[in-house]
ZADO-1210 file (C-alpha; in nm, 4 decimals, padded with zeros to 6 digits):
<atoms>
<atom x="11.9412" y="10.1642" z="04.7084" code="MET" pos="1"/>
<atom x="11.6610" y="10.3791" z="04.5653" code="ASP" pos="2"/>
<atom x="11.2986" y="10.3115" z="04.6497" code="GLU" pos="3"/>
<atom x="11.2180" y="10.1409" z="04.3211" code="GLN" pos="4"/>
<atom x="11.5084" y="09.9004" z="04.3646" code="ALA" pos="5"/>
<atom x="11.3931" y="09.8260" z="04.7299" code="GLN" pos="6"/>
<atom x="11.0450" y="09.7439" z="04.6110" code="ALA" pos="7"/>
<atom x="11.1910" y="09.5159" z="04.3395" code="ALA" pos="8"/>
<atom x="11.4082" y="09.3364" z="04.5968" code="LYS" pos="9"/>
<atom x="11.1091" y="09.2878" z="04.8319" code="LYS" pos="10"/>
<atom x="10.8995" y="09.1489" z="04.5499" code="THR" pos="11"/>
<atom x="11.1613" y="08.9010" z="04.4346" code="LEU" pos="12"/>
<atom x="11.2001" y="08.7761" z="04.7814" code="LEU" pos="13"/>
<atom x="10.8339" y="08.7210" z="04.8285" code="ARG" pos="14"/>
<atom x="10.7505" y="08.5650" z="04.4845" code="MET" pos="15"/>
<atom x="11.0334" y="08.3261" z="04.3918" code="ILE" pos="16"/>
<atom x="11.0397" y="07.9968" z="04.5673" code="PRO" pos="17"/>
<atom x="11.4064" y="07.9667" z="04.6778" code="TYR" pos="18"/>
<atom x="11.5167" y="07.6087" z="04.7359" code="GLY" pos="19"/>
<atom x="11.8169" y="07.5242" z="04.9397" code="LEU" pos="20"/>
<atom x="12.1213" y="07.3345" z="04.8074" code="TYR" pos="21"/>
<atom x="12.4718" y="07.2579" z="04.9149" code="VAL" pos="22"/>
<atom x="12.7397" y="07.3435" z="04.6598" code="LEU" pos="23"/>
<atom x="13.0514" y="07.1252" z="04.7138" code="GLY" pos="24"/>
<atom x="13.3893" y="07.1876" z="04.5505" code="VAL" pos="25"/>
<atom x="13.7221" y="07.0132" z="04.5907" code="ARG" pos="26"/>
<atom x="14.0751" y="07.0883" z="04.4839" code="ASP" pos="27"/>
<atom x="14.3120" y="06.8201" z="04.6081" code="GLY" pos="28"/>
<atom x="14.2920" y="06.8357" z="04.9865" code="ASP" pos="29"/>
<atom x="14.1069" y="07.1688" z="04.9948" code="GLU" pos="30"/>
<atom x="13.7292" y="07.1517" z="05.0279" code="VAL" pos="31"/>
<atom x="13.4612" y="07.4108" z="05.0405" code="SER" pos="32"/>
<atom x="13.0835" y="07.3738" z="05.0714" code="ALA" pos="33"/>
<atom x="12.8290" y="07.6328" z="05.1061" code="ALA" pos="34"/>
<atom x="12.4430" y="07.6635" z="05.1129" code="ALA" pos="35"/>
<atom x="12.3075" y="07.8366" z="04.7976" code="ILE" pos="36"/>
<atom x="11.9541" y="07.9099" z="04.6957" code="ASN" pos="37"/>
<atom x="11.9667" y="08.0676" z="04.3561" code="TRP" pos="38"/>
<atom x="11.9581" y="07.7594" z="04.1362" code="VAL" pos="39"/>
<atom x="11.7652" y="07.6808" z="03.8142" code="THR" pos="40"/>
<atom x="11.7859" y="07.4537" z="03.5261" code="GLN" pos="41"/>
<atom x="11.8479" y="07.6370" z="03.2016" code="THR" pos="42"/>
<atom x="11.8672" y="07.3682" z="02.9307" code="SER" pos="43"/>
<atom x="11.7973" y="07.0004" z="02.8575" code="PHE" pos="44"/>
<atom x="12.0347" y="06.9525" z="02.5889" code="THR" pos="45"/>
<atom x="12.2950" y="06.9739" z="02.7196" code="PRO" pos="46"/>
<atom x="12.1674" y="06.9656" z="03.0705" code="PRO" pos="47"/>
<atom x="12.2590" y="07.3022" z="03.2318" code="LEU" pos="48"/>
<atom x="12.2038" y="07.4614" z="03.5649" code="VAL" pos="49"/>
<atom x="12.2721" y="07.8161" z="03.6639" code="ALA" pos="50"/>
<atom x="12.3773" y="07.8936" z="04.0200" code="MET" pos="51"/>
<atom x="12.4084" y="08.2254" z="04.1977" code="GLY" pos="52"/>
<atom x="12.7312" y="08.2008" z="04.3955" code="VAL" pos="53"/>
<atom x="12.8581" y="08.4682" z="04.6376" code="LYS" pos="54"/>
<atom x="13.1872" y="08.6036" z="04.4993" code="LYS" pos="55"/>
<atom x="13.3640" y="08.6427" z="04.8270" code="ASP" pos="56"/>
<atom x="13.3041" y="08.2768" z="04.9408" code="SER" pos="57"/>
<atom x="13.5506" y="08.0052" z="04.9653" code="GLY" pos="58"/>
<atom x="13.3331" y="07.7872" z="04.7366" code="ALA" pos="59"/>
<atom x="13.3429" y="08.0433" z="04.4570" code="TYR" pos="60"/>
<atom x="13.7220" y="08.0749" z="04.4768" code="ALA" pos="61"/>
<atom x="13.7594" y="07.6955" z="04.4495" code="LEU" pos="62"/>
<atom x="13.4931" y="07.6734" z="04.1809" code="LEU" pos="63"/>
<atom x="13.6813" y="07.9292" z="03.9692" code="LYS" pos="64"/>
<atom x="14.0067" y="07.7268" z="04.0218" code="ARG" pos="65"/>
<atom x="13.8736" y="07.3809" z="03.9465" code="THR" pos="66"/>
<atom x="13.5821" y="07.4414" z="03.7174" code="GLY" pos="67"/>
<atom x="13.4008" y="07.1490" z="03.8718" code="GLN" pos="68"/>
<atom x="13.1176" y="07.1058" z="04.1362" code="PHE" pos="69"/>
<atom x="12.8608" y="06.8967" z="04.3023" code="ALA" pos="70"/>
<atom x="12.5287" y="07.0310" z="04.4008" code="LEU" pos="71"/>
<atom x="12.3317" y="06.8357" z="04.6812" code="SER" pos="72"/>
<atom x="11.9601" y="06.8789" z="04.6786" code="PHE" pos="73"/>
<atom x="11.8086" y="06.9256" z="05.0241" code="LEU" pos="74"/>
<atom x="11.4578" y="06.7947" z="05.1237" code="GLU" pos="75"/>
<atom x="11.1945" y="06.9384" z="05.3411" code="SER" pos="76"/>
<atom x="11.2916" y="06.8782" z="05.6942" code="GLY" pos="77"/>
<atom x="11.6604" y="06.9081" z="05.6334" code="GLN" pos="78"/>
<atom x="11.6993" y="07.2600" z="05.7634" code="GLY" pos="79"/>
<atom x="11.9611" y="07.1570" z="06.0125" code="ASP" pos="80"/>
<atom x="12.1764" y="07.0507" z="05.7171" code="ILE" pos="81"/>
<atom x="12.1199" y="07.3856" z="05.5395" code="ALA" pos="82"/>
<atom x="12.2081" y="07.5829" z="05.8554" code="TYR" pos="83"/>
<atom x="12.5345" y="07.3860" z="05.8940" code="ALA" pos="84"/>
<atom x="12.6466" y="07.5354" z="05.5479" code="PHE" pos="85"/>
<atom x="12.5512" y="07.8980" z="05.6282" code="PHE" pos="86"/>
<atom x="12.9130" y="07.9262" z="05.7949" code="LYS" pos="87"/>
<atom x="13.2583" y="07.8704" z="05.6844" code="PRO" pos="88"/>
<atom x="13.3735" y="07.5215" z="05.5818" code="THR" pos="89"/>
<atom x="13.5289" y="07.2786" z="05.8311" code="THR" pos="90"/>
<atom x="13.6367" y="06.9305" z="05.7411" code="VAL" pos="91"/>
<atom x="13.6883" y="06.6329" z="05.9792" code="GLU" pos="92"/>
<atom x="13.7399" y="06.3011" z="05.8092" code="GLY" pos="93"/>
<atom x="13.4420" y="06.2437" z="05.5802" code="SER" pos="94"/>
<atom x="13.2314" y="06.5072" z="05.7660" code="LYS" pos="95"/>
<atom x="13.1973" y="06.8626" z="05.6275" code="VAL" pos="96"/>
<atom x="13.0506" y="07.1101" z="05.8621" code="ASN" pos="97"/>
<atom x="12.9564" y="06.8086" z="06.0814" code="GLY" pos="98"/>
<atom x="12.7602" y="06.6499" z="05.7996" code="GLN" pos="99"/>
<atom x="12.8554" y="06.3114" z="05.6531" code="GLU" pos="100"/>
<atom x="12.9566" y="06.3414" z="05.2934" code="THR" pos="101"/>
<atom x="13.0361" y="06.1227" z="04.9988" code="GLU" pos="102"/>
<atom x="13.2508" y="06.2049" z="04.6967" code="ALA" pos="103"/>
<atom x="13.0960" y="06.2683" z="04.3562" code="ALA" pos="104"/>
<atom x="13.2799" y="06.1082" z="04.0709" code="THR" pos="105"/>
<atom x="13.4712" y="06.4375" z="04.0223" code="ASN" pos="106"/>
<atom x="13.5724" y="06.4302" z="04.3858" code="GLY" pos="107"/>
<atom x="13.3465" y="06.7046" z="04.5119" code="ALA" pos="108"/>
<atom x="13.1698" y="06.6418" z="04.8357" code="PRO" pos="109"/>
<atom x="12.7962" y="06.5590" z="04.8274" code="VAL" pos="110"/>
<atom x="12.5703" y="06.5449" z="05.1402" code="ILE" pos="111"/>
<atom x="12.5189" y="06.1677" z="05.2247" code="ALA" pos="112"/>
<atom x="12.1647" y="06.2352" z="05.3679" code="ALA" pos="113"/>
<atom x="12.0477" y="06.4254" z="05.0569" code="ALA" pos="114"/>
<atom x="11.7868" y="06.2824" z="04.8402" code="PRO" pos="115"/>
<atom x="11.9877" y="06.3472" z="04.5336" code="GLY" pos="116"/>
<atom x="12.2611" y="06.5479" z="04.3719" code="TRP" pos="117"/>
<atom x="12.4196" y="06.6491" z="04.0388" code="VAL" pos="118"/>
<atom x="12.7789" y="06.7106" z="03.9502" code="GLU" pos="119"/>
<atom x="12.9233" y="06.9026" z="03.6621" code="GLY" pos="120"/>
<atom x="13.1663" y="07.1372" z="03.5175" code="ARG" pos="121"/>
<atom x="13.1516" y="07.5198" z="03.4691" code="VAL" pos="122"/>
<atom x="13.0785" y="07.6166" z="03.1128" code="VAL" pos="123"/>
<atom x="12.9946" y="07.9813" z="03.1499" code="GLY" pos="124"/>
<atom x="12.9630" y="08.2726" z="03.3884" code="GLU" pos="125"/>
<atom x="12.7855" y="08.6119" z="03.4080" code="VAL" pos="126"/>
<atom x="13.0085" y="08.8132" z="03.6579" code="ASP" pos="127"/>
<atom x="12.7837" y="09.1002" z="03.7697" code="LEU" pos="128"/>
<atom x="12.7027" y="09.2105" z="04.1187" code="GLY" pos="129"/>
<atom x="12.7975" y="09.0560" z="04.4393" code="ASP" pos="130"/>
<atom x="12.7003" y="08.6969" z="04.3301" code="HIS" pos="131"/>
<atom x="12.8177" y="08.5475" z="03.9987" code="SER" pos="132"/>
<atom x="12.5717" y="08.3525" z="03.7778" code="CYS" pos="133"/>
<atom x="12.7706" y="08.0448" z="03.7141" code="VAL" pos="134"/>
<atom x="12.6403" y="07.8105" z="03.4406" code="VAL" pos="135"/>
<atom x="12.7265" y="07.4367" z="03.4870" code="GLY" pos="136"/>
<atom x="12.6888" y="07.1428" z="03.2512" code="GLU" pos="137"/>
<atom x="12.5572" y="06.8472" z="03.4463" code="VAL" pos="138"/>
<atom x="12.7848" y="06.5459" z="03.3809" code="THR" pos="139"/>
<atom x="12.6264" y="06.3056" z="03.6337" code="ASN" pos="140"/>
<atom x="12.3177" y="06.2866" z="03.8479" code="ALA" pos="141"/>
<atom x="12.1914" y="06.0691" z="04.1397" code="VAL" pos="142"/>
<atom x="11.8432" y="06.0540" z="04.2725" code="LEU" pos="143"/>
<atom x="11.8264" y="05.8312" z="04.5866" code="LYS" pos="144"/>
<atom x="11.4603" y="05.9034" z="04.6515" code="ARG" pos="145"/>
<atom x="11.1781" y="06.1295" z="04.5543" code="GLU" pos="146"/>
<atom x="11.1502" y="06.4386" z="04.7897" code="ALA" pos="147"/>
<atom x="10.9874" y="06.7666" z="04.8437" code="LYS" pos="148"/>
<atom x="11.2520" y="07.0402" z="04.8188" code="PRO" pos="149"/>
<atom x="11.3534" y="07.2413" z="05.1260" code="LEU" pos="150"/>
<atom x="11.2906" y="07.6013" z="05.0789" code="THR" pos="151"/>
<atom x="11.3745" y="07.9316" z="05.2614" code="LEU" pos="152"/>
<atom x="11.0166" y="07.9769" z="05.3249" code="ASP" pos="153"/>
<atom x="10.9870" y="07.6559" z="05.5234" code="GLU" pos="154"/>
<atom x="11.2796" y="07.7825" z="05.7382" code="LEU" pos="155"/>
<atom x="11.0975" y="08.1212" z="05.7806" code="GLY" pos="156"/>
<atom x="11.4125" y="08.3054" z="05.6577" code="VAL" pos="157"/>
<atom x="11.4888" y="08.5550" z="05.3744" code="LYS" pos="158"/>
<atom x="11.8198" y="08.5527" z="05.1988" code="TYR" pos="159"/>
<atom x="12.0138" y="08.8589" z="05.3008" code="GLY" pos="160"/>
<atom x="12.3358" y="08.8065" z="05.0923" code="GLY" pos="161"/>
</atoms>
């Protein structure tokens, strides 16, 4: 990476407030869930979100296969939940990576302790770089309580890919 690209990367990491979310995907008995932090709303009508998903992850493989997802929003103070999804997925009963989950209407896992979540279907993708920008149409949303979002800054970490 040249000097200009390095400077751009450092600026992005310092200036964009990265939230933390758990992307959940299910295909039959196969489940994958991963912490992601590149998420933004891109449209009101229809409601769309764009998500940066690491292409070598299990969540991305299942997302490509099913075209459906759930995205749990984590709140300030839930860093332990985020850290649980920085590693490969393990499932024991209704727990994914040791965290209690519920099923969205499309079957994808959502974090039971999360203040809210959305579920949707993939409607587009920009497949460039080591992450794919996946565009999803939100088909259902649940807000259990108002909450301040968990950010990478709160955890004192920077995303390294």
